[in-house]
C-alpha positions as CSV (number, residue, x, y, z in Angstrom):
1,M,0.0,-0.1,0.0
2,A,1.2,3.5,-1.1
3,K,0.3,6.7,0.3
4,V,-0.4,9.5,-2.2
5,S,0.9,13.0,-1.3
6,K,-1.7,15.5,-0.4
7,A,-0.2,18.0,-2.9
8,K,-1.2,15.9,-5.8
9,T,-4.8,15.3,-4.6
10,K,-7.7,17.5,-5.9
11,K,-9.1,20.2,-3.5
12,E,-12.5,19.6,-2.2
13,W,-15.3,21.4,-3.9
14,D,-18.9,21.6,-3.6
15,E,-21.3,21.5,-6.4
16,G,-24.4,22.3,-4.2
17,L,-25.9,18.9,-5.0
18,P,-27.4,16.8,-2.3
19,A,-25.2,13.9,-1.4
20,L,-27.0,10.7,-1.9
21,N,-24.1,8.4,-1.1
22,R,-22.1,9.9,1.7
23,N,-20.1,6.6,2.4
24,A,-18.9,6.3,-1.2
25,A,-15.5,5.5,-2.5
26,G,-14.1,5.5,-6.0
27,I,-11.4,3.3,-7.4
28,D,-9.5,3.7,-10.6
29,V,-8.7,0.2,-11.7
30,G,-5.3,-0.7,-13.3
31,N,-3.3,-3.7,-14.2
32,A,-0.7,-3.5,-11.6
33,E,-2.1,-0.9,-9.2
34,H,-5.4,0.4,-8.0
35,Y,-5.9,4.0,-6.8
36,V,-8.7,4.4,-4.1
37,A,-10.3,7.6,-2.9
38,V,-12.4,7.9,0.2
39,P,-14.5,11.0,1.6
40,A,-12.3,13.7,3.1
41,G,-11.9,13.3,7.0
42,R,-12.2,9.4,6.9
43,D,-8.5,9.0,6.9
44,P,-5.3,11.4,7.1
45,E,-4.6,10.1,3.4
46,P,-7.9,10.0,1.7
47,V,-6.3,8.6,-1.5
48,Q,-4.0,5.7,-1.4
49,S,-2.8,3.1,-3.9
50,F,-2.8,-0.7,-3.6
51,G,-1.3,-3.5,-5.6
52,S,-3.2,-6.0,-7.8
53,F,-2.2,-9.0,-5.7
54,T,-5.0,-10.9,-3.6
55,A,-3.4,-9.9,-0.5
56,D,-3.5,-6.2,-1.5
57,L,-7.1,-6.3,-2.4
58,H,-7.9,-7.8,1.0
59,R,-6.0,-4.8,2.5
60,M,-7.9,-2.5,0.4
61,A,-11.2,-4.0,1.5
62,Q,-10.1,-3.8,5.2
63,W,-9.0,-0.1,4.7
64,L,-12.3,0.7,3.3
65,K,-14.2,-0.9,6.1
66,A,-12.1,1.2,8.6
67,C,-13.0,4.3,6.6
68,G,-16.7,3.5,6.9
69,V,-17.2,3.1,3.3
70,E,-20.5,1.3,2.3
71,T,-20.7,1.7,-1.5
72,V,-17.8,1.4,-4.1
73,V,-17.7,2.6,-7.7
74,M,-15.1,1.7,-10.4
75,Q,-14.9,1.5,-14.2
76,A,-15.2,-1.6,-16.1
77,T,-11.5,-1.7,-17.3
78,G,-10.9,-4.8,-19.4
79,V,-11.1,-7.9,-17.0
80,Y,-8.9,-6.2,-14.2
81,W,-12.1,-5.2,-12.2
82,I,-13.6,-8.8,-11.9
83,A,-11.2,-10.1,-9.1
84,L,-11.4,-6.8,-7.2
85,F,-15.4,-6.8,-7.6
86,Q,-15.6,-10.3,-6.1
87,I,-13.5,-9.6,-3.2
88,L,-15.1,-6.4,-2.3
89,E,-18.6,-7.9,-2.7
90,S,-17.6,-10.6,-0.2
91,Y,-16.8,-8.0,2.2
92,G,-20.4,-6.8,2.0
93,F,-19.7,-3.7,0.0
94,Q,-22.2,-2.4,-2.7
95,V,-20.1,-2.5,-5.7
96,N,-21.0,-0.4,-8.8
97,V,-19.4,-1.0,-12.3
98,V,-19.9,1.8,-14.4
99,N,-19.4,2.5,-18.2
100,A,-16.3,4.6,-18.9
101,R,-18.0,6.6,-21.3
102,H,-20.3,8.0,-18.5
103,T,-17.3,9.1,-16.5
104,K,-15.4,11.1,-18.9
105,T,-13.7,13.9,-17.1
106,L,-12.9,17.5,-17.8
107,P,-9.6,18.4,-19.6
108,G,-6.7,18.4,-17.3
109,R,-8.2,15.6,-15.0
110,K,-6.6,12.5,-16.5
111,T,-4.3,11.2,-13.7
112,D,-4.9,8.1,-11.5
113,V,-5.2,10.2,-8.4
114,L,-7.8,12.6,-9.8
115,E,-9.6,9.9,-11.7
116,C,-10.5,8.0,-8.5
117,Q,-11.5,11.2,-6.7
118,W,-13.6,12.2,-9.7
119,L,-15.4,8.8,-9.6
120,Q,-15.9,9.0,-5.8
121,K,-17.3,12.6,-6.1
122,L,-19.7,11.6,-9.0
123,H,-20.8,8.4,-7.1
124,T,-21.4,10.6,-4.0
125,F,-24.0,12.8,-5.7
126,G,-25.5,9.8,-7.5
127,L,-24.6,10.8,-11.0
128,L,-23.4,7.4,-12.2
129,N,-25.6,4.4,-13.3
130,N,-24.6,0.9,-12.3
131,S,-24.1,-1.4,-15.3
132,F,-26.1,-4.5,-15.6
133,R,-24.6,-7.7,-14.1
134,P,-26.6,-10.9,-14.4
135,T,-26.8,-13.4,-11.5
136,E,-24.1,-15.9,-10.6
137,E,-25.7,-18.8,-12.4
138,I,-26.1,-16.8,-15.5
139,Q,-22.5,-15.7,-15.3
140,V,-21.3,-19.3,-15.1
141,L,-23.4,-20.2,-18.0
142,R,-22.1,-17.3,-19.9
143,T,-18.5,-18.3,-19.3
144,Y,-19.2,-21.8,-20.5
145,L,-20.8,-20.7,-23.7
146,R,-18.4,-18.0,-24.6
147,Q,-15.6,-20.7,-24.2
148,R,-17.6,-23.0,-26.5
149,E,-17.7,-20.0,-29.0
150,N,-13.9,-19.6,-28.8
151,L,-13.5,-23.4,-29.5
152,V,-15.9,-23.4,-32.4
153,A,-14.1,-20.3,-33.9
154,A,-10.7,-22.1,-33.6
155,G,-12.0,-25.2,-35.0
156,S,-13.4,-23.2,-37.9
157,T,-9.8,-21.8,-38.4
158,C,-8.4,-25.1,-38.6
159,I,-10.7,-26.0,-41.3
160,Q,-9.7,-22.9,-43.1
161,H,-6.0,-23.9,-42.9
162,M,-6.9,-27.4,-44.2
163,Q,-8.9,-25.8,-47.1
164,K,-5.9,-23.6,-47.9
165,T,-3.6,-26.4,-47.9
166,L,-5.7,-28.5,-50.3
167,T,-5.8,-25.6,-52.7
168,Q,-2.0,-25.1,-52.5
169,M,-1.7,-28.8,-53.6
170,N,-4.4,-28.1,-56.3
171,V,-6.7,-30.7,-54.5
172,Q,-10.0,-29.3,-55.4
173,L,-12.2,-31.2,-53.1
174,A,-14.3,-28.3,-52.1
175,N,-15.4,-27.7,-55.5
176,V,-17.3,-31.0,-55.6
177,I,-18.5,-31.3,-52.0
178,S,-20.1,-28.5,-50.1
179,D,-18.3,-29.0,-46.8
180,I,-14.9,-30.6,-46.2
181,S,-15.7,-31.0,-42.5
182,G,-18.6,-33.2,-43.5
183,V,-18.7,-37.1,-43.4
184,T,-17.2,-37.6,-46.8
185,G,-14.6,-34.6,-46.5
186,M,-13.3,-35.9,-43.2
187,A,-13.1,-39.4,-44.3
188,I,-11.0,-38.5,-47.3
189,L,-8.7,-36.1,-45.4
190,R,-8.0,-38.9,-42.9
191,A,-7.1,-41.2,-45.5
192,I,-4.8,-38.7,-47.0
193,V,-3.2,-38.1,-43.8
194,A,-2.9,-41.9,-43.3
195,G,-1.0,-42.2,-46.8
196,E,-3.6,-42.9,-49.3
197,R,-2.9,-41.0,-52.6
198,D,-5.0,-43.0,-55.2
199,P,-7.7,-40.7,-56.2
200,V,-10.0,-43.7,-57.2
201,R,-9.7,-45.3,-53.9
202,L,-10.3,-42.0,-52.0
203,S,-13.5,-41.5,-54.1
204,T,-15.0,-44.7,-52.7
205,L,-15.2,-43.0,-49.3
206,K,-18.0,-40.8,-50.8
207,H,-21.4,-41.0,-48.7
208,N,-24.7,-41.7,-50.4
209,R,-26.0,-38.2,-50.0
210,V,-23.2,-36.4,-51.8
211,R,-24.4,-35.4,-55.3
212,A,-21.2,-35.4,-56.9
213,S,-20.0,-38.8,-58.7
214,R,-17.2,-40.7,-57.8
215,R,-15.5,-39.7,-61.0
216,E,-16.0,-36.2,-60.4
217,I,-14.4,-36.7,-56.7
218,A,-11.5,-38.7,-58.1
219,R,-10.7,-35.9,-60.7
220,S,-10.7,-33.3,-57.9
221,L,-8.2,-35.3,-56.0
222,E,-5.6,-35.3,-58.6
223,G,-2.8,-32.9,-57.1
224,N,0.8,-32.4,-56.2
225,W,1.2,-34.2,-52.9
226,R,4.1,-32.0,-51.6
227,E,5.5,-33.1,-48.3
228,E,5.6,-30.0,-46.2
229,L,1.8,-29.2,-47.2
230,L,0.9,-32.7,-46.2
231,F,2.6,-32.1,-42.8
232,V,0.5,-28.9,-42.5
233,L,-2.6,-30.8,-43.3
234,E,-1.9,-33.4,-40.7
235,Q,-1.4,-30.9,-38.1
236,S,-4.5,-29.1,-38.7
237,L,-6.5,-32.2,-38.8
238,E,-5.3,-33.1,-35.4
239,L,-5.9,-29.7,-34.1
240,Y,-9.4,-29.8,-35.3
241,D,-10.0,-33.2,-33.7
242,L,-8.8,-31.8,-30.4
243,Y,-11.1,-28.9,-30.7
244,V,-14.2,-31.1,-31.3
245,L,-13.1,-33.1,-28.4
246,K,-12.9,-30.0,-26.2
247,I,-16.3,-28.8,-27.6
248,A,-17.9,-32.2,-26.4
249,V,-16.4,-31.7,-23.0
250,C,-17.7,-28.0,-22.9
251,D,-21.3,-29.3,-23.9
252,Q,-21.1,-31.7,-20.9
253,R,-20.3,-28.7,-18.5
254,I,-23.0,-26.6,-20.0
255,E,-25.6,-29.5,-19.5
256,R,-24.5,-30.1,-16.0
257,H,-24.9,-26.5,-15.0
258,L,-28.2,-26.2,-16.9
259,K,-29.6,-28.9,-14.7
260,T,-28.8,-27.0,-11.6
261,M,-30.6,-24.0,-12.7
262,A,-34.3,-23.3,-11.3
263,S,-37.2,-24.2,-13.4
264,K,-40.1,-22.0,-14.3
265,Q,-41.8,-24.8,-16.0
266,E,-43.2,-28.1,-14.6
267,P,-41.3,-31.1,-15.9
268,V,-43.0,-33.4,-18.2
269,Q,-43.8,-36.6,-16.5
270,A,-43.0,-39.9,-18.3
271,S,-46.1,-42.2,-19.0
272,D,-46.2,-45.6,-17.7
273,A,-46.1,-47.0,-21.3
274,T,-42.7,-45.5,-22.0
275,P,-39.8,-46.8,-20.4
276,K,-38.2,-44.3,-17.8
277,Q,-34.9,-43.8,-19.2
278,E,-32.3,-41.0,-18.5
279,P,-33.4,-38.3,-21.1
280,R,-30.7,-37.3,-23.7
281,F,-29.4,-33.7,-23.4
282,S,-31.7,-31.3,-25.2
283,L,-30.7,-27.6,-25.0
284,K,-34.2,-26.6,-26.2
285,D,-35.9,-28.4,-23.4
286,H,-33.4,-26.8,-20.9
287,L,-33.9,-23.4,-22.3
288,C,-37.9,-23.8,-22.1
289,R,-37.6,-25.1,-18.5
290,I,-35.5,-22.3,-17.0
291,T,-37.4,-19.4,-18.9
292,G,-40.8,-20.9,-18.7
293,V,-41.7,-20.3,-22.3
294,D,-40.6,-21.6,-25.7
295,L,-38.9,-18.8,-27.3
296,T,-38.0,-20.9,-30.5
297,K,-41.6,-20.4,-31.5
298,V,-40.8,-16.9,-32.5
299,A,-39.7,-17.0,-36.2
300,G,-36.1,-16.3,-36.5
301,L,-35.1,-17.3,-32.9
302,Q,-33.3,-20.7,-33.2
303,V,-31.9,-22.5,-30.2
304,Q,-28.5,-21.1,-30.4
305,T,-29.8,-17.6,-30.7
306,V,-32.1,-18.1,-27.6
307,Q,-29.0,-19.7,-25.8
308,T,-26.9,-16.5,-26.6
309,I,-29.6,-14.1,-25.4
310,I,-30.2,-16.1,-22.2
311,S,-26.5,-16.1,-21.3
312,E,-26.2,-12.4,-21.8
313,V,-29.4,-11.0,-20.2
314,G,-30.5,-13.7,-17.8
315,V,-34.1,-14.9,-17.2
316,D,-35.2,-12.1,-14.9
317,M,-36.8,-9.2,-16.8
318,S,-37.4,-7.1,-13.8
319,R,-34.2,-5.4,-14.3
320,W,-35.9,-3.4,-16.8
321,N,-39.2,-1.7,-16.1
322,T,-40.6,-1.7,-19.5
323,E,-39.9,-3.3,-22.9
324,K,-38.7,0.0,-24.2
325,Q,-36.0,0.2,-21.4
326,F,-34.9,-3.2,-22.5
327,A,-34.8,-2.5,-26.2
328,S,-32.8,0.8,-25.3
329,W,-30.2,-1.1,-23.3
330,L,-29.7,-3.4,-26.2
331,G,-29.2,-0.3,-28.3
332,L,-31.9,-1.0,-30.8
333,C,-33.7,2.3,-30.3
334,P,-33.1,5.6,-32.0
335,D,-30.6,7.8,-30.0
336,N,-32.2,11.3,-30.9
337,R,-29.7,14.2,-30.5
338,I,-32.0,17.1,-30.2
339,S,-30.8,20.9,-30.2
340,G,-33.0,23.8,-30.5
341,G,-36.1,21.6,-30.9
342,K,-34.4,20.1,-34.1
343,I,-33.2,16.4,-34.2
344,L,-29.7,16.5,-35.2
345,K,-29.0,12.9,-35.4
346,S,-31.3,9.9,-34.8
347,G,-29.1,6.7,-35.2
348,T,-28.9,4.0,-32.7
349,R,-26.3,4.1,-29.9
350,Q,-22.9,2.3,-30.4
351,V,-23.5,-0.6,-28.0
352,V,-21.4,-3.7,-28.0
353,N,-23.9,-6.4,-27.0
354,R,-23.9,-10.0,-27.9
355,A,-27.4,-10.2,-27.4
356,A,-28.2,-7.4,-29.8
357,T,-25.9,-9.0,-32.3
358,A,-27.8,-12.3,-32.1
359,L,-31.2,-10.4,-32.4
360,R,-30.0,-8.7,-35.7
361,L,-28.8,-12.1,-37.1
362,A,-32.3,-13.6,-36.1
363,A,-33.9,-10.4,-37.9
364,W,-31.9,-11.1,-41.1
365,S,-32.9,-14.8,-41.0
366,L,-36.6,-13.8,-41.5
367,I,-35.9,-12.6,-45.3
368,R,-37.4,-16.0,-46.5
369,S,-39.6,-16.7,-43.6
370,Q,-43.2,-17.5,-44.5
371,S,-44.4,-16.1,-41.3
372,A,-46.1,-12.9,-40.2
373,L,-42.6,-11.6,-39.0
374,G,-41.1,-12.6,-42.2
375,A,-43.7,-10.5,-44.2
376,N,-43.2,-7.7,-41.8
377,F,-39.5,-7.7,-42.3
378,R,-39.5,-7.9,-46.1
379,R,-42.1,-4.8,-46.1
380,L,-39.6,-2.9,-43.9
381,R,-36.7,-3.8,-46.2
382,S,-38.5,-2.6,-49.3
383,K,-39.4,0.7,-47.5
384,L,-36.3,1.5,-45.3
385,G,-33.5,-0.5,-46.7
386,A,-31.7,-3.6,-45.2
387,P,-29.7,-2.0,-42.3
388,K,-32.6,0.0,-40.8
389,A,-35.1,-2.8,-41.3
390,I,-32.7,-5.3,-39.6
391,T,-32.5,-3.1,-36.5
392,A,-36.2,-2.3,-36.5
393,M,-37.1,-6.0,-36.6
394,A,-34.4,-7.0,-34.1
395,H,-36.1,-4.2,-31.9
396,K,-39.6,-6.0,-32.4
397,L,-37.9,-9.4,-31.5
398,A,-36.4,-8.0,-28.2
399,R,-39.9,-6.6,-27.2
400,L,-41.6,-10.1,-27.9
401,I,-38.9,-11.8,-25.9
402,Y,-39.4,-9.3,-23.0
403,R,-43.2,-9.8,-23.0
404,M,-42.9,-13.9,-23.2
405,M,-40.2,-13.9,-20.3
406,K,-41.9,-11.4,-18.0
407,F,-45.4,-12.4,-18.2
408,G,-44.9,-16.0,-19.4
409,T,-47.1,-15.6,-22.6
410,E,-46.7,-18.0,-25.5
411,Y,-46.2,-16.7,-29.0
412,V,-48.6,-17.6,-31.6
413,D,-47.8,-16.9,-35.2
414,K,-50.8,-16.0,-37.2
415,G,-49.1,-16.6,-40.5
416,M,-48.1,-14.4,-43.6
417,A,-51.6,-14.4,-44.9
418,A,-53.0,-12.9,-41.7
419,Y,-50.4,-10.2,-41.6
420,E,-51.0,-9.2,-45.4
421,S,-54.6,-9.0,-44.7
422,R,-54.2,-6.8,-41.6
423,Y,-51.8,-4.6,-43.5
424,R,-54.3,-4.1,-46.3
425,Q,-57.1,-3.0,-43.8
426,Q,-54.7,-0.5,-42.3
427,Q,-54.0,0.7,-45.8
428,M,-57.5,1.1,-46.6
429,K,-58.3,2.7,-43.3
430,W,-55.5,5.4,-44.1
431,L,-56.8,6.0,-47.6
432,S,-60.3,6.5,-46.3
433,K,-58.9,9.1,-43.9
434,Q,-56.9,10.8,-46.7
435,A,-59.9,10.9,-49.1
436,A,-62.3,12.3,-46.4
437,S,-59.7,15.1,-45.7
438,L,-59.9,16.1,-49.4
439,N,-63.8,15.6,-49.7
440,L,-63.4,12.4,-51.8
441,Q,-64.8,9.1,-51.5
442,L,-63.3,5.8,-52.4
443,I,-65.1,3.3,-54.6
444,P,-63.9,-0.2,-54.5
445,V,-63.3,-2.0,-57.8
446,P,-65.1,-5.4,-57.9
447,E,-62.6,-8.2,-58.2
448,V,-62.4,-9.9,-61.7
449,T,-62.9,-13.5,-61.5
450,G,-62.1,-16.0,-64.2
């Protein structure tokens, strides 16, 4: 623990605002050192620095207790704040993690000492909003799922390396089969690594579902078998197998953790006619159980999309009072910048949120959906363009998810025909009002049959 000279600290100032958190402390989080500021008069040295070792963090917590601090604020700096957050929370402090954008200081304030004092002062007057942090069980699920995403991405990189190596050897296997990581592709790759070079024998490994003929596959497998490229292919294949194994282990951890999560839905009892066996792992069933509703009934929301959303926002929607607040937190609402009564800018906020990204991907998948949401998206796309239509439809999906998870209502898709009929009625109503305002009358034209 290091004491900071009083000459380097900022002088006390009073803005005339009511102090909402009188026992507040501010922490400037760093990689190797944390600077902590407490209210004046609590210690002869109100600003002190602590190391990042675990023992130093415990000493910081004990010093804050001795200073009568009850609530602490810090910025979400990388991952450096996580260990500090957990230790301070174990000591009973109310820990607030805020967005660094909300704590931007005035020019000349950017020092570690002044930064922690600035955070402490802002938190004292209640000028900072605590960032959303899901429950512990959701954080564990999020960690497992993000690790699985990393493993899948790494496995995809290995597939790209194998594809590149085959192309360098002029083995055009990817031009005759759709995916070299499928059954046929992996069987041929393993045979090549094992030493087989005869294209005709390799073509016999073709699966029945592959449309290409054995002759076409054999022609694509005529290449220059360079030793160094075969070595790269072998190592890439071994890494790919390793990642597949690790993904399977990760899936087991995810399944084990999902079973421990509280259920909002009564489990389905097995009938006497069916043998009572241990159920096979089904991600969809677990997601329906912990949320209480089947979100996959909404067009565009696949199981993996729902999994990502649940791991990012949790299952408790009481954190947001309304669906508008939920959509705004996701960054799917217009961020109107108004000055002088005029809207200067109306684009959405720049929010880095995996749930919002998943919703945008789900919105784009509605481009060929024969559902009411699909028809709505195509109409928005023709009117607003693809980028704005994707954001608008992602906003609608977010509102549907909020209603379903908060109120436990099931989604019923009325179909594309029902949407088109409703849209036609709305257009007729609008045209009638326009005609009435111009002292005109609409006369429907009878449909021509035959």
